[in-house]
C-alpha positions as CSV (number, residue, x, y, z in Angstrom):
1,M,27.1,-70.3,-30.0
2,S,25.9,-68.0,-32.8
3,D,22.3,-68.4,-31.5
4,T,23.3,-66.6,-28.3
5,L,24.8,-63.6,-30.1
6,V,22.3,-60.7,-30.0
7,K,22.5,-57.2,-31.4
8,I,21.1,-54.4,-29.2
9,T,20.9,-50.6,-29.4
10,Q,22.3,-48.9,-26.4
11,V,21.1,-45.6,-24.9
12,C,23.7,-43.7,-26.8
13,G,22.3,-45.0,-30.1
14,H,25.2,-47.3,-31.0
15,E,24.6,-51.0,-31.8
16,T,26.5,-53.6,-29.9
17,S,26.8,-57.3,-30.2
18,V,26.3,-59.2,-27.0
19,D,27.1,-62.9,-26.4
20,L,24.5,-64.3,-24.0
21,G,26.2,-67.8,-24.0
22,T,27.6,-67.3,-20.6
23,R,24.3,-66.2,-19.1
24,K,21.7,-68.4,-17.6
25,P,18.5,-68.4,-19.7
26,F,16.4,-66.6,-16.9
27,E,19.1,-63.9,-16.6
28,R,19.3,-62.9,-20.2
29,E,16.3,-60.6,-20.5
30,S,17.3,-58.5,-17.4
31,F,20.8,-58.4,-18.5
32,L,19.8,-57.1,-22.0
33,K,17.5,-54.5,-20.4
34,W,20.3,-53.3,-18.1
35,L,22.8,-53.1,-21.0
36,R,20.3,-51.2,-23.3
37,G,20.2,-48.5,-20.6
38,K,24.0,-48.0,-20.5
39,Q,26.4,-46.1,-22.7
40,C,28.4,-48.2,-25.1
41,R,32.2,-48.7,-24.6
42,V,33.0,-45.9,-27.0
43,C,30.8,-43.3,-25.5
44,D,31.3,-44.1,-21.8
45,P,34.7,-42.5,-21.4
46,K,33.2,-39.2,-22.7
47,E,30.4,-39.5,-20.2
48,Q,32.9,-40.2,-17.5
49,K,34.9,-37.1,-18.3
50,K,31.7,-35.0,-18.1
51,R,30.7,-36.5,-14.8
52,Q,34.2,-35.9,-13.4
53,A,34.1,-32.3,-14.5
54,F,30.7,-31.9,-12.8
55,L,32.1,-33.5,-9.6
56,D,35.2,-31.3,-9.7
57,E,33.1,-28.2,-10.0
58,R,30.8,-29.3,-7.2
59,R,33.7,-30.0,-5.0
60,R,35.3,-26.6,-5.8
61,Q,32.0,-24.9,-4.8
62,E,31.8,-26.9,-1.6
63,D,35.4,-25.9,-0.8
64,E,34.6,-22.2,-1.4
65,T,31.5,-22.4,0.7
66,A,33.4,-24.0,3.6
67,R,36.2,-21.4,3.4
68,E,33.6,-18.6,3.6
69,A,31.9,-20.3,6.5
70,E,35.3,-20.7,8.2
71,K,35.9,-17.0,7.9
72,A,32.3,-16.2,9.1
73,F,32.9,-18.4,12.2
74,G,36.2,-16.7,12.9
75,F,38.2,-20.0,12.8
76,T,41.9,-20.0,12.4
77,P,43.1,-21.6,9.1
78,L,43.9,-25.3,9.4
79,N,47.5,-26.6,9.2
80,G,48.4,-29.9,7.7
81,P,49.1,-31.7,4.5
82,P,47.9,-29.8,1.4
83,K,45.7,-32.6,0.2
84,A,43.9,-32.8,3.6
85,L,43.3,-29.1,4.1
86,A,40.2,-28.7,1.9
87,W,38.6,-31.9,3.1
88,A,39.3,-31.0,6.8
89,T,37.9,-27.5,6.3
90,R,34.6,-29.0,5.0
91,V,34.6,-31.5,7.8
92,R,35.1,-28.9,10.5
93,V,32.5,-26.5,9.1
94,A,30.0,-29.4,8.8
95,M,30.6,-30.7,12.3
96,V,30.2,-27.3,13.9
97,A,27.0,-26.6,11.9
98,A,25.6,-30.0,12.8
99,A,26.4,-29.3,16.5
100,W,24.6,-26.0,16.3
101,Q,21.5,-27.7,14.9
102,E,21.5,-30.7,17.2
103,L,22.8,-29.5,20.6
104,G,20.1,-26.8,21.1
105,L,22.5,-24.6,23.1
106,D,22.1,-20.8,23.4
107,E,24.6,-18.8,21.4
108,A,26.9,-17.9,24.3
109,E,27.0,-21.5,25.6
110,F,27.6,-22.9,22.1
111,D,30.4,-20.4,21.4
112,R,32.1,-21.2,24.7
113,T,31.8,-25.1,24.4
114,V,32.0,-25.6,20.6
115,G,32.6,-22.5,18.5
116,K,35.7,-21.0,20.1
117,P,37.4,-24.3,20.7
118,A,36.7,-25.5,17.2
119,G,38.4,-22.4,15.9
120,E,41.4,-23.1,18.0
121,V,41.9,-26.7,17.0
122,D,43.8,-26.0,13.8
123,A,45.3,-29.5,13.0
124,A,43.6,-30.8,9.8
125,T,44.4,-34.3,10.8
126,W,42.5,-33.9,14.1
127,W,39.3,-33.0,12.2
128,L,39.7,-35.9,9.8
129,D,40.4,-38.3,12.6
130,H,37.2,-37.2,14.4
131,R,34.9,-36.7,11.4
132,D,32.5,-39.4,12.6
133,T,32.1,-37.8,16.1
134,T,28.6,-37.2,17.2
135,S,27.5,-33.6,18.1
136,E,27.0,-34.6,21.7
137,S,30.6,-35.7,22.2
138,L,32.2,-32.9,20.2
139,P,32.5,-30.4,23.1
140,A,34.3,-32.9,25.3
141,L,36.7,-33.9,22.5
142,L,37.4,-30.3,21.7
143,A,38.1,-29.6,25.4
144,A,40.4,-32.6,25.5
145,A,42.2,-31.6,22.4
146,L,42.9,-28.1,23.7
147,G,44.0,-29.6,27.1
148,E,46.6,-31.9,25.7
149,P,49.9,-30.4,24.4
150,G,50.3,-30.8,20.6
151,V,46.9,-32.2,19.9
152,A,45.2,-29.0,18.9
153,D,47.8,-27.9,16.5
154,G,49.2,-31.3,15.4
155,N,52.7,-30.5,16.8
156,P,53.9,-33.5,18.9
157,F,56.6,-31.4,20.6
């Protein structure tokens, strides 16, 4: 078994002992190449924290941009569970922006069929439930949501 124990230097500079005894002979070289390109077990948690901090900052910027766009569009703020509000805001802004790009409507028609209704549907859960909706079906879904009691605002009563 000792002949399958190999020392490698990983990308972080640390040396690691690797037992290749469980690997098939033709898999060993590619496995070692992959392992050399990764952080060792000591360094990886630090790298994960840096990555998480980067992702948190990017999400904060996305949330801020979505809130600014929401104000620019004149949308009413969303109602719903606190955890869903930021996500639903990003979804609503992205869906309206995509519809503007894809539908090719003039500004007045777009505002009548998508812009104004999107601003009135203030249930965060509605936007999350319909996040995979195509731009072509968005006007009809918005009209239906505003025509059904409780759908637009999430209030079932």
